[in-house]
FIGU-783494 format. One line per field, with one value per residue: residue number from 1; x, y, z of N, C-alpha, C in turn. Coordinates in Angstrom, 2 decimals. Layout:
% FIGU-783494
num: NUM:...
n_px: X:...
n_py: Y:...
n_pz: Z:...
ca_px: X:...
ca_py: Y:...
ca_pz: Z:...
c_px: X:...
c_py: Y:...
c_pz: Z:...
% end
This chain:
% FIGU-783494
num: 1:2:3:4:5:6:7:8:9:10:11:12:13:14:15:16:17:18:19:20:21:22:23:24:25:26:27:28:29:30:31:32:33:34:35:36:37:38:39:40:41:42:43:44:45:46:47:48:49:50:51:52:53:54:55:56:57:58:59:60:61:62:63:64:65:66:67:68:69:70:71:72:73:74:75:76:77:78:79:80:81:82:83:84:85:86:87:88:89:90:91:92:93:94:95:96:97:98:99:100:101:102:103:104:105:106:107:108:109:110:111:112:113:114:115:116:117:118:119:120:121:122:123:124:125:126:127:128:129:130:131:132:133:134:135:136:137:138:139:140:141:142:143:144:145:146:147:148:149:150:151:152:153:154:155:156:157:158:159:160:161:162:163:164:165:166:167:168:169:170:171:172:173:174:175:176:177:178:179:180:181:182:183:184:185:186:187:188:189:190:191
n_px: 221.60:224.08:227.20:227.47:224.81:223.84:225.27:224.44:222.73:219.62:217.58:218.09:217.56:214.85:211.58:209.90:206.92:204.74:205.33:205.28:202.57:201.43:202.48:201.26:198.53:198.55:199.23:196.98:194.96:195.76:195.37:192.58:191.77:192.69:191.21:188.67:188.51:187.29:184.63:181.29:179.04:177.62:180.02:181.02:181.55:183.19:182.11:183.31:182.36:179.65:179.66:181.65:180.44:178.28:179.68:181.04:179.07:178.50:180.40:183.55:185.57:185.00:182.76:182.75:183.82:184.15:181.93:180.84:177.98:176.50:173.91:174.27:176.79:176.83:178.14:177.70:176.31:177.97:180.58:181.51:181.95:181.40:179.32:180.05:182.78:185.92:187.09:187.20:184.90:185.01:187.72:188.71:187.57:188.59:191.33:191.55:190.74:192.81:195.15:194.52:195.69:197.73:198.60:196.82:198.00:197.06:194.15:192.67:189.80:188.92:191.14:192.19:194.25:196.00:197.81:199.90:201.06:204.30:204.94:205.79:206.31:205.24:206.95:209.38:210.95:212.95:212.57:210.66:207.71:206.11:203.28:202.08:199.15:197.77:194.94:193.94:191.81:188.28:187.37:187.05:189.74:192.66:194.95:194.33:195.21:197.99:200.79:203.14:205.89:207.72:210.66:212.42:215.31:216.47:219.37:221.62:223.65:223.42:220.70:219.20:216.87:217.27:217.00:215.99:216.19:213.33:211.71:211.08:208.73:206.95:205.29:203.69:202.41:200.82:199.18:197.84:196.47:194.73:193.23:192.04:190.42:188.77:187.44:186.00:184.30:182.84:181.52:179.98:178.27:176.61:175.15
n_py: 49.13:49.75:51.47:51.94:52.01:54.34:56.26:56.25:57.84:59.64:58.95:56.30:55.04:55.11:53.68:51.51:52.53:50.69:48.88:50.62:51.37:48.92:48.54:50.70:50.01:47.67:48.68:50.32:48.36:46.95:48.91:49.25:46.72:46.64:48.76:47.77:45.88:46.69:46.80:45.47:45.68:47.18:48.42:46.80:47.80:47.27:48.46:49.46:51.16:51.12:48.64:49.02:51.05:49.70:47.84:49.45:50.85:53.46:55.08:56.66:55.57:53.01:50.48:50.38:52.72:56.29:58.17:60.41:62.09:59.85:58.54:56.82:57.39:59.88:62.09:62.62:65.64:66.44:65.76:67.50:67.03:67.44:66.71:67.77:68.20:66.50:66.47:67.47:70.00:72.18:72.33:72.82:75.34:76.87:76.67:78.00:80.55:81.14:81.30:83.34:85.82:85.44:84.93:82.47:79.54:77.06:75.15:72.35:70.93:68.29:66.64:67.88:69.80:72.79:75.21:77.89:80.82:82.40:84.82:88.03:89.77:93.13:94.62:93.39:93.06:91.51:88.92:85.96:83.88:80.67:78.56:75.30:73.57:70.69:68.80:66.10:64.34:63.49:64.05:66.27:66.83:67.16:66.14:66.27:68.09:69.43:71.55:72.95:75.01:77.24:79.13:81.83:83.81:86.82:87.09:89.66:90.40:88.93:88.87:86.62:84.16:82.38:79.34:79.24:78.54:77.58:78.41:75.82:75.99:77.46:76.06:74.61:76.63:77.69:75.48:75.33:77.78:77.30:75.16:76.45:78.34:76.56:75.35:77.58:78.00:75.63:75.78:78.05:77.04:75.23:76.68
n_pz: 93.05:90.72:90.25:87.60:86.69:87.81:86.54:83.97:81.27:81.81:80.04:79.41:81.83:82.32:82.91:80.74:78.96:78.84:80.88:83.03:83.05:83.73:86.31:87.62:87.40:88.92:91.46:91.95:92.01:94.27:96.23:96.12:96.91:99.55:100.62:100.39:102.35:104.68:104.08:104.14:105.65:108.63:110.91:113.93:117.08:120.13:123.10:126.07:127.95:128.93:130.20:132.16:133.61:134.73:136.29:138.16:139.43:138.75:139.85:139.57:140.95:141.69:143.06:145.86:146.69:147.21:145.35:142.75:142.98:143.77:145.71:147.88:148.66:149.75:152.04:155.57:157.01:159.00:158.38:156.49:153.86:150.36:147.69:145.28:145.23:145.70:148.20:151.69:152.21:153.97:154.66:152.11:151.37:153.48:152.99:150.54:151.40:153.19:151.63:149.97:149.55:147.83:144.36:142.48:140.95:140.31:141.04:142.21:142.94:143.06:143.36:145.55:145.63:145.90:144.31:144.55:142.82:142.49:144.99:146.00:148.93:149.56:151.21:150.92:148.25:147.16:147.86:147.57:147.74:147.57:147.81:148.32:148.86:150.23:150.46:152.22:152.50:153.00:155.48:158.26:159.79:161.86:160.69:158.05:156.20:154.43:154.05:151.85:151.69:149.74:149.24:147.82:147.18:145.71:143.85:144.34:142.54:140.05:139.64:139.51:140.76:143.74:145.50:148.90:152.41:154.35:157.33:159.69:161.06:159.53:157.47:159.27:160.69:158.63:158.05:160.53:160.49:158.37:159.44:161.63:160.31:158.91:161.02:161.94:159.72:159.77:162.26:161.80:159.87:161.18:162.94
ca_px: 222.01:225.52:227.72:227.19:223.40:223.59:225.97:223.84:221.82:218.27:216.75:218.31:217.08:213.40:210.81:209.09:205.54:203.88:205.64:204.83:201.12:201.15:202.78:200.24:197.30:198.74:199.16:195.59:194.20:196.12:194.70:191.16:191.60:192.85:190.09:187.47:188.53:186.39:183.25:180.61:178.00:177.93:181.08:180.59:182.60:182.98:182.13:183.48:181.83:178.44:180.04:182.36:179.46:177.53:180.59:181.44:177.92:178.46:181.50:184.81:186.52:184.57:181.49:182.85:184.55:183.38:181.61:180.32:176.56:175.85:173.21:174.80:178.09:176.71:178.61:176.81:176.60:179.00:181.93:181.92:182.18:180.45:179.27:180.61:184.24:186.42:187.73:186.38:184.58:185.47:189.17:188.92:187.27:189.53:192.63:191.47:190.72:194.11:196.17:193.88:196.55:198.71:197.95:196.69:198.48:196.21:193.30:191.97:188.95:188.74:192.36:192.52:195.56:196.02:199.19:199.96:202.18:205.26:204.44:206.77:205.67:205.60:208.05:210.61:210.86:214.00:212.22:209.35:207.21:205.13:202.70:201.26:198.30:197.22:193.87:194.19:190.65:186.96:187.03:187.61:190.67:193.89:195.94:193.72:195.76:199.44:201.25:204.56:206.23:208.99:211.15:213.57:215.89:217.05:220.80:221.78:224.57:222.93:219.26:218.55:216.24:217.98:216.24:216.43:215.56:212.10:211.65:210.28:207.44:206.09:204.20:202.80:201.58:199.82:198.22:197.02:195.57:193.69:192.37:191.26:189.39:187.82:186.62:185.06:183.30:182.00:180.66:179.01:177.30:175.66:174.38
ca_py: 49.87:49.82:52.77:52.05:52.34:55.73:57.17:56.20:58.97:59.47:58.32:54.86:54.52:55.22:52.45:51.57:52.97:49.53:48.35:51.64:51.25:47.69:48.78:51.62:49.24:46.75:49.47:50.73:47.18:46.65:49.90:48.93:45.50:47.00:49.62:46.96:44.97:47.19:46.76:44.25:45.99:48.12:47.95:46.54:48.20:46.87:49.63:49.04:52.17:50.65:47.54:49.58:51.78:48.71:47.24:50.38:51.49:54.87:55.79:56.54:54.90:51.65:50.36:50.60:53.95:57.53:58.55:61.75:62.05:58.63:58.80:56.03:57.92:61.23:62.15:63.32:67.06:66.68:65.54:68.64:66.66:67.99:65.81:68.44:68.16:65.22:66.60:68.15:71.34:73.20:72.48:73.41:76.78:77.48:76.75:79.10:81.80:81.37:81.69:84.26:86.98:85.05:84.53:81.03:78.95:75.91:74.70:71.14:70.52:66.84:66.07:68.56:70.45:74.22:75.65:79.33:81.32:83.11:86.07:88.84:90.74:94.51:95.13:92.66:92.74:90.56:87.64:85.52:82.64:79.86:77.60:74.21:73.03:69.38:68.33:64.67:63.46:64.08:64.30:67.46:66.33:67.95:65.61:66.26:69.14:69.61:72.72:73.00:76.41:77.41:80.51:82.17:85.13:87.30:87.37:91.07:90.59:88.40:89.05:85.31:83.69:81.25:78.70:79.54:77.71:78.04:77.98:74.61:76.35:78.16:75.21:74.24:77.81:77.79:74.40:75.71:78.85:76.64:74.41:77.41:78.88:75.47:75.23:78.71:77.73:74.52:76.30:78.96:76.29:74.49:77.62
ca_pz: 91.88:90.59:89.85:86.18:86.49:88.19:85.65:82.64:81.02:82.32:79.03:79.45:83.11:82.38:82.80:79.52:79.20:79.07:82.20:83.97:83.12:84.47:87.73:88.12:87.56:90.04:92.69:92.13:92.41:95.66:97.09:96.16:97.69:100.95:101.01:100.44:103.50:105.71:103.63:104.51:106.63:109.70:111.81:115.29:118.01:121.51:123.96:127.46:128.86:129.61:131.08:133.30:134.40:135.51:137.26:139.20:140.05:138.41:140.49:138.84:141.82:142.00:143.76:147.30:146.92:147.16:143.98:142.55:142.66:144.21:146.96:148.99:149.04:150.27:153.41:156.48:157.10:160.00:157.86:155.68:152.48:149.41:146.54:144.12:145.25:146.20:149.50:152.69:151.71:154.93:154.47:150.79:151.44:154.42:152.30:149.57:152.16:153.83:150.64:149.01:149.29:146.80:143.10:142.31:139.70:140.03:142.13:141.80:144.05:143.10:143.91:146.79:145.52:145.59:144.06:144.31:142.02:143.32:145.56:146.72:149.82:149.18:152.02:150.61:146.82:146.77:148.43:147.10:148.33:146.85:148.74:147.81:149.92:149.88:151.34:152.14:152.62:153.08:156.87:158.87:160.80:161.94:159.75:156.73:155.34:154.44:153.30:151.49:151.44:149.03:149.37:146.98:147.33:144.46:143.94:143.98:141.42:138.77:139.53:139.43:142.00:144.32:146.57:150.25:153.44:154.97:158.73:159.86:161.68:158.57:156.96:160.38:160.95:157.56:158.30:161.68:160.05:157.56:160.35:162.40:159.42:158.63:162.23:161.92:158.69:160.26:163.34:161.18:159.07:162.03:163.78
c_px: 223.52:225.92:227.43:225.77:223.13:224.28:225.40:222.93:220.40:217.37:216.87:217.74:215.57:212.75:209.96:207.63:204.62:204.09:205.15:203.32:200.73:201.39:201.73:198.93:197.40:198.65:197.73:194.74:194.50:195.45:193.22:190.90:191.72:191.69:188.81:187.42:187.55:184.93:182.60:179.57:178.47:179.06:180.52:181.77:182.23:183.14:182.18:182.79:180.62:178.76:180.75:181.41:178.67:178.41:180.91:180.28:177.86:179.59:182.77:185.85:186.13:183.33:181.60:183.61:183.61:183.15:181.11:178.86:175.85:175.20:173.82:176.14:178.01:177.18:177.59:177.21:177.72:180.40:182.41:182.22:181.10:180.49:179.91:182.12:184.69:187.06:186.79:186.16:185.02:186.98:189.49:188.72:188.24:190.91:192.63:191.46:192.10:195.16:195.62:194.71:197.59:197.97:197.93:197.24:197.56:195.40:192.47:191.11:188.72:189.96:192.77:193.86:195.37:197.48:199.15:201.12:203.14:204.69:205.56:206.04:206.11:206.80:209.39:210.56:211.90:213.76:210.84:209.03:206.22:204.61:201.90:200.48:197.70:196.16:193.79:192.97:189.35:186.54:187.72:188.45:191.94:194.96:195.40:194.24:197.27:199.78:202.75:204.86:207.61:209.37:212.35:214.01:216.53:218.51:221.02:222.69:223.97:221.44:218.49:217.96:216.92:217.14:216.86:215.64:214.30:212.12:210.72:208.88:206.46:204.99:203.20:201.87:200.49:198.76:197.29:196.04:194.43:192.71:191.49:190.12:188.35:186.89:185.58:183.95:182.32:181.03:179.59:177.94:176.27:174.83:173.25
c_py: 49.97:51.22:53.02:52.52:53.80:56.71:57.14:57.39:58.62:58.74:56.80:54.25:54.53:53.85:52.57:51.85:51.79:48.94:49.32:51.57:50.00:47.85:49.69:50.88:48.27:47.49:49.90:49.55:46.81:47.62:49.60:47.69:45.80:47.85:48.81:46.02:45.41:47.12:45.46:44.51:46.99:47.57:47.78:46.85:47.73:48.10:49.19:49.99:51.69:49.52:48.06:50.36:50.83:48.10:48.15:51.07:52.97:55.68:55.61:55.79:53.48:51.66:50.68:51.87:55.15:57.89:59.97:61.61:60.77:58.88:58.03:56.58:59.33:61.24:62.85:64.79:67.35:66.54:66.71:68.29:67.24:67.09:66.44:68.44:66.88:65.29:67.32:69.60:72.45:73.43:73.14:74.93:77.50:77.64:77.89:80.45:82.14:81.84:82.71:85.50:86.70:84.70:83.00:80.60:77.81:75.57:73.53:70.64:69.01:66.14:66.72:69.24:71.91:74.62:77.14:79.64:82.02:84.44:86.76:89.81:92.15:95.05:94.45:92.18:91.72:89.17:87.24:84.14:81.97:78.81:76.56:73.65:71.73:69.01:66.83:63.77:64.23:64.40:65.57:67.01:67.16:67.44:65.56:67.31:69.22:70.83:72.58:74.44:76.45:78.88:80.68:83.59:85.54:87.65:88.82:91.30:90.15:88.64:87.75:84.94:82.42:80.68:79.02:78.67:78.39:77.55:76.79:74.92:76.94:77.26:74.83:75.41:77.96:76.71:74.75:76.83:78.27:75.90:75.34:77.98:77.81:75.26:76.35:78.48:76.64:74.99:77.21:78.19:75.54:75.41:78.22
c_pz: 91.86:90.17:88.38:85.92:86.84:87.26:84.23:82.45:81.46:81.32:79.09:80.74:83.20:82.20:81.54:79.87:79.51:80.46:83.29:84.14:83.92:85.96:88.35:88.36:88.74:91.38:92.97:92.59:93.87:96.62:97.22:97.01:99.18:101.44:101.15:101.62:104.57:105.31:104.06:105.59:107.66:110.57:113.22:116.21:119.41:122.38:125.41:128.43:129.63:130.58:132.32:134.21:135.28:136.60:138.42:139.88:139.79:139.01:139.67:139.66:142.19:142.88:145.24:147.65:146.89:145.71:143.92:142.14:143.05:145.56:148.13:149.48:149.60:151.72:154.29:156.54:158.09:159.45:157.03:154.26:151.60:148.19:145.31:144.08:145.92:147.57:150.46:152.28:152.66:154.78:153.13:150.84:152.37:153.79:151.30:150.28:152.71:152.84:149.64:148.71:148.21:145.51:142.98:140.96:139.29:141.27:141.63:142.95:144.14:143.68:145.21:146.78:145.14:145.45:143.77:143.37:142.98:143.74:146.32:147.63:149.44:149.97:151.71:149.16:146.37:147.35:147.89:147.67:147.40:147.84:147.95:149.00:149.41:150.92:151.14:152.28:152.73:154.51:157.36:160.05:160.76:160.97:158.32:155.78:155.53:153.61:153.04:151.08:150.79:149.09:148.46:147.28:146.01:144.69:143.49:142.77:140.09:138.56:139.45:140.80:142.45:145.46:147.93:151.23:153.98:156.41:158.85:160.37:160.65:158.00:158.05:160.71:159.89:157.73:159.46:161.32:159.21:158.46:161.19:161.55:159.09:159.82:162.28:160.90:159.14:161.32:162.76:160.41:159.93:162.93:163.01
% end
Protein backbone atom coordinates (compact mmCIF):
# COMPACT_ATOMS: atom_id res chain seq x y z
CA UNK A 1 0.00 0.00 0.00
CA UNK A 2 1.28 3.40 -0.89
CA UNK A 3 1.00 6.54 1.13
CA UNK A 4 -1.58 7.73 -1.37
CA UNK A 5 -3.81 4.69 -0.76
CA UNK A 6 -3.82 5.18 3.00
CA UNK A 7 -4.67 8.85 2.79
CA UNK A 8 -7.67 8.35 0.50
CA UNK A 9 -11.09 8.56 2.12
CA UNK A 10 -12.57 5.28 3.41
CA UNK A 11 -15.33 5.34 0.79
CA UNK A 12 -12.76 5.14 -2.01
CA UNK A 13 -10.86 2.20 -0.34
CA UNK A 14 -13.90 -0.08 0.05
CA UNK A 15 -14.13 -3.32 -1.95
CA UNK A 16 -17.11 -3.32 -4.32
CA UNK A 17 -20.06 -5.46 -3.12
CA UNK A 18 -19.85 -7.92 -6.03
CA UNK A 19 -16.16 -8.54 -5.50
CA UNK A 20 -16.69 -8.90 -1.73
CA UNK A 21 -19.42 -11.53 -2.32
CA UNK A 22 -17.10 -13.45 -4.66
CA UNK A 23 -14.27 -13.42 -2.11
CA UNK A 24 -16.65 -14.62 0.64
CA UNK A 25 -17.94 -17.49 -1.53
CA UNK A 26 -14.38 -18.49 -2.45
CA UNK A 27 -13.34 -18.53 1.23
CA UNK A 28 -16.41 -20.61 2.19
CA UNK A 29 -15.70 -23.11 -0.61
CA UNK A 30 -12.08 -23.43 0.52
CA UNK A 31 -13.22 -24.11 4.11
CA UNK A 32 -15.66 -26.78 2.98
CA UNK A 33 -13.02 -28.42 0.83
CA UNK A 34 -10.59 -28.55 3.74
CA UNK A 35 -13.24 -29.82 6.14
CA UNK A 36 -14.23 -32.54 3.71
CA UNK A 37 -10.71 -33.96 3.56
CA UNK A 38 -11.34 -35.97 6.70
CA UNK A 39 -14.55 -37.54 5.41
CA UNK A 40 -14.60 -40.96 3.87
CA UNK A 41 -15.41 -43.46 6.58
CA UNK A 42 -14.15 -44.31 10.00
CA UNK A 43 -10.71 -42.96 10.79
CA UNK A 44 -8.06 -45.60 11.42
CA UNK A 45 -5.59 -44.81 14.14
CA UNK A 46 -2.44 -46.75 14.81
CA UNK A 47 -2.33 -47.67 18.49
CA UNK A 48 1.14 -48.58 19.73
CA UNK A 49 -0.11 -49.48 23.22
CA UNK A 50 -1.10 -53.07 22.48
CA UNK A 51 2.09 -53.65 20.51
CA UNK A 52 4.27 -52.23 23.29
CA UNK A 53 2.40 -54.28 25.88
CA UNK A 54 3.15 -57.45 23.93
CA UNK A 55 6.81 -56.44 23.43
CA UNK A 56 7.46 -55.64 27.08
CA UNK A 57 5.45 -58.45 28.64
CA UNK A 58 3.36 -56.00 30.65
CA UNK A 59 6.31 -54.33 32.36
CA UNK A 60 6.92 -50.63 31.98
CA UNK A 61 10.66 -51.37 32.05
CA UNK A 62 10.83 -54.15 29.46
CA UNK A 63 10.64 -57.92 29.43
CA UNK A 64 13.83 -58.55 31.40
CA UNK A 65 13.32 -55.83 33.98
CA UNK A 66 11.39 -55.61 37.22
CA UNK A 67 7.72 -55.04 36.52
CA UNK A 68 4.72 -54.19 38.58
CA UNK A 69 2.37 -57.10 39.08
CA UNK A 70 4.31 -59.65 37.00
CA UNK A 71 4.52 -63.06 38.71
CA UNK A 72 7.95 -63.81 37.32
CA UNK A 73 9.29 -60.58 38.80
CA UNK A 74 8.02 -61.12 42.33
CA UNK A 75 11.00 -60.88 44.65
CA UNK A 76 11.56 -63.43 47.34
CA UNK A 77 10.42 -62.59 50.85
CA UNK A 78 14.04 -62.30 51.91
CA UNK A 79 14.80 -59.31 49.69
CA UNK A 80 12.10 -57.12 51.20
CA UNK A 81 10.82 -56.00 47.83
CA UNK A 82 7.13 -55.34 47.45
CA UNK A 83 5.27 -55.59 44.16
CA UNK A 84 3.41 -52.38 45.08
CA UNK A 85 6.53 -50.20 45.25
CA UNK A 86 9.66 -50.00 43.13
CA UNK A 87 12.21 -50.15 45.95
CA UNK A 88 12.98 -52.27 49.00
CA UNK A 89 9.97 -52.06 51.30
CA UNK A 90 12.02 -52.33 54.51
CA UNK A 91 14.26 -49.44 53.47
CA UNK A 92 11.21 -47.45 52.37
CA UNK A 93 9.35 -47.88 55.66
CA UNK A 94 12.53 -47.36 57.69
CA UNK A 95 13.25 -44.11 55.82
CA UNK A 96 9.75 -42.81 56.46
CA UNK A 97 10.05 -43.76 60.14
CA UNK A 98 13.45 -42.08 60.47
CA UNK A 99 12.39 -38.74 58.99
CA UNK A 100 8.87 -38.81 60.45
CA UNK A 101 9.66 -35.88 62.77
CA UNK A 102 10.02 -33.61 59.72
CA UNK A 103 7.21 -32.53 57.40
CA UNK A 104 7.22 -34.36 54.06
CA UNK A 105 7.33 -32.36 50.85
CA UNK A 106 7.32 -35.39 48.54
CA UNK A 107 7.44 -39.18 48.75
CA UNK A 108 7.77 -41.32 45.60
CA UNK A 109 7.69 -45.05 46.40
CA UNK A 110 8.32 -46.04 42.77
CA UNK A 111 11.40 -43.87 42.36
CA UNK A 112 12.53 -44.32 45.96
CA UNK A 113 12.80 -40.62 46.77
CA UNK A 114 11.68 -38.95 50.00
CA UNK A 115 12.03 -35.18 50.26
CA UNK A 116 11.26 -33.39 53.49
CA UNK A 117 10.29 -29.79 53.88
CA UNK A 118 12.40 -27.38 55.93
CA UNK A 119 12.29 -28.11 59.66
CA UNK A 120 13.47 -25.88 62.51
CA UNK A 121 14.20 -27.64 65.80
CA UNK A 122 12.27 -26.04 68.68
CA UNK A 123 15.49 -25.32 70.56
CA UNK A 124 17.04 -23.47 67.60
CA UNK A 125 14.55 -21.33 65.68
CA UNK A 126 17.29 -19.60 63.63
CA UNK A 127 18.46 -22.89 62.10
CA UNK A 128 16.59 -25.22 59.75
CA UNK A 129 17.23 -28.54 58.03
CA UNK A 130 15.99 -30.42 55.00
CA UNK A 131 16.67 -34.09 54.18
CA UNK A 132 16.44 -35.95 50.88
CA UNK A 133 16.53 -39.76 51.12
CA UNK A 134 17.24 -41.89 48.04
CA UNK A 135 16.58 -45.63 48.07
CA UNK A 136 18.74 -47.08 45.34
CA UNK A 137 17.35 -50.54 44.75
CA UNK A 138 15.17 -53.46 45.70
CA UNK A 139 17.74 -55.24 47.85
CA UNK A 140 18.26 -54.67 51.56
CA UNK A 141 21.90 -53.63 51.44
CA UNK A 142 24.05 -51.10 53.25
CA UNK A 143 24.70 -49.22 50.01
CA UNK A 144 21.00 -49.21 49.11
CA UNK A 145 20.19 -45.88 50.74
CA UNK A 146 21.66 -42.37 50.49
CA UNK A 147 20.79 -39.26 52.46
CA UNK A 148 21.47 -35.64 51.59
CA UNK A 149 21.16 -33.09 54.39
CA UNK A 150 20.80 -29.35 53.85
CA UNK A 151 21.18 -26.72 56.56
CA UNK A 152 20.39 -23.02 56.61
CA UNK A 153 20.91 -20.32 59.20
CA UNK A 154 18.82 -17.20 59.50
CA UNK A 155 20.74 -13.96 59.10
CA UNK A 156 19.95 -11.89 62.23
CA UNK A 157 20.08 -8.57 60.35
CA UNK A 158 18.09 -9.31 57.18
CA UNK A 159 16.11 -12.34 58.32
CA UNK A 160 17.04 -14.18 55.11
CA UNK A 161 18.01 -17.86 55.19
CA UNK A 162 21.62 -18.54 54.22
CA UNK A 163 23.07 -21.95 53.31
CA UNK A 164 25.41 -23.36 55.93
CA UNK A 165 27.77 -26.31 56.06
CA UNK A 166 26.56 -29.68 57.32
CA UNK A 167 28.90 -31.95 59.25
CA UNK A 168 30.14 -34.80 57.03
CA UNK A 169 28.98 -37.33 59.60
CA UNK A 170 25.31 -36.19 59.60
CA UNK A 171 24.17 -37.91 56.34
CA UNK A 172 26.04 -41.08 57.36
CA UNK A 173 24.31 -41.06 60.76
CA UNK A 174 20.90 -40.74 59.07
CA UNK A 175 21.72 -43.58 56.64
CA UNK A 176 22.81 -45.76 59.58
CA UNK A 177 19.60 -44.96 61.48
CA UNK A 178 17.57 -45.97 58.40
CA UNK A 179 19.54 -49.21 58.01
CA UNK A 180 19.11 -50.06 61.69
CA UNK A 181 15.35 -49.50 61.50
CA UNK A 182 15.15 -51.55 58.25
CA UNK A 183 16.98 -54.39 59.98
CA UNK A 184 14.48 -54.23 62.86
CA UNK A 185 11.54 -54.33 60.44
CA UNK A 186 13.06 -57.28 58.58
CA UNK A 187 13.67 -59.26 61.77
CA UNK A 188 10.15 -58.53 63.00
CA UNK A 189 8.67 -59.76 59.71
CA UNK A 190 10.39 -63.18 59.79
CA UNK A 191 9.61 -63.96 63.44
